[in-house]
Phi, psi and omega in degrees: 000131183290127179291327182294330176302315185293315182306310181297316175303313187293316173305309182293328176288324171298318186288328175291323175298320177296325181283327167301324176301304184293322177289322173302313173308302181298325175295319183290319186282343177275348182289157179283151184115151180237114178301334177296322183290328179286316181300313180297322170306319183289332177272359171101000171200163188213056176284162183292326175298312178304316184296321179294323172297322175295311178300327180288321187287326182255009178067023179290333184275003174282152173303152189299320177288334170295317175301315183301311184298322180290323185288318175301316181296315179296324183292314178306321182284347181096011182254118178261010180093184178250146185279128173299310182279317183273346184052042178226162175296139181302322178298320181296308183302314185290320182299328177290338189248347188288329177307297180300331175291305189296323180297310182292317182292323175288325179287332172291315187294312185295318181289328180281326172296306185297310186285324182289320183289320177293326172296313180297326184287318182295311185297331184290332180305316187235085191302329185249023177274173181292323181298319176294322171289331174298315182298305175313308177301302177312308178309312184298316180295319189293322184286325186276333184278124179301151188288327183284336173290317178292328182291320183291314180292327170298322176301305186294331179288311187266006169265323183246318189271311186232076186281080179252339178244150172293147184239007172203156179086173175253335186203157168276137187293328178294344182253023177296330190255007180290176178290162185295329184287326180289325181285324179295322174293322178300308179303318180298323185283331176288331188277347180313304185292309181301318184288321180286327175302318184283333189273330197299316182300321183276328169312312177297324179291318180297318178297315182297315179293315183292325172305308187290317172308312183293315176307319179293315179297324181298323172293353179289158183293320185294332173287323169297317181297324182291318176293327176295323179278355162109016175294132184292168195284321184295320177286324170299317180287310187262346183257316179263316192274318188291338185291320181278313175305340186279344186301308179290334172303319188287322176297310185290330176300315180287327176290334190269352181300326174284334173288327177301314183300306178300324182281345164291344172297313179295315187291321177301322182290323180288314180257021178052036180282128187277062181251195183285334184296316178294314173305318178297320192285308179305320187286312180306314177304323185258019179047044183271086188302298184309315179299309178307308180299326177295319183292315180301320188291318178291326173301312178298321182296316185295319180300312181301314187295321177301314179301317176296317180291333175290316178305318178298312182294316179302320178293324177292320178286335182245109180297331185295348183256359181285136181086353176277148182272000000 
């Protein structure tokens, strides 16, 4: 693998992040609403003198370009500013919330890939069979149903009809002093519904994509040769065919990571999951500009890192791309 390839990807990622910082700042500052009014309202009053004092304290009375320059300068130095509402550094707030979001997103991503690919591989064995038809119908429904609707339906089902899973939060308060493995199982129990809600739409996509890709690969000459040599069906499917059929799946998985991050905002709001999505939702309602921009910046950074890792994984999986700059 060429070292220059990695350097170029990192340079592109940094330029993209700079563009994200500027664009997020301009879009949020041009949105209607005055954070000074919200802050004054939380303090119990909103006189004109108080509003002017708040704007001066947070630099909101400066020209827009001056505010942009100050913000970009502080971000480059590693400071994302102070939250208007929580009165804490934005980096500290995100540090408290990024763990639950990463846990939820990675769990949903891994489950959707493993289950979706397995369903697609099994369905590709008999393209006209009932399992293949089920995968097609499930893929259509899973892709069409909005993620928030799925979450609400699961809450109704498992809160009133079959109450076997928690429908909000990340952990039980009564288990805070329990052993680590008990708390880990409790978190996993709480994560079942939000992770499934976030994963179902992408699980359907991976199932349909892997089915189509496997059907194409299974018709190749080298697959017929492997079967003619006496290779068992499991080896043909998972060792020979899936290795080549996985390349488009790997590409889509990297591209869909950004959608998972954005989808987690809705899922975390529906299930009251204490992650960055919930923090962003609360901050938007309170016009907490620094926190909103900090969350968007971190989410963008996660997407950039995921895309770089996808490029590297693709080059490792495809021998034809190794050694190219």
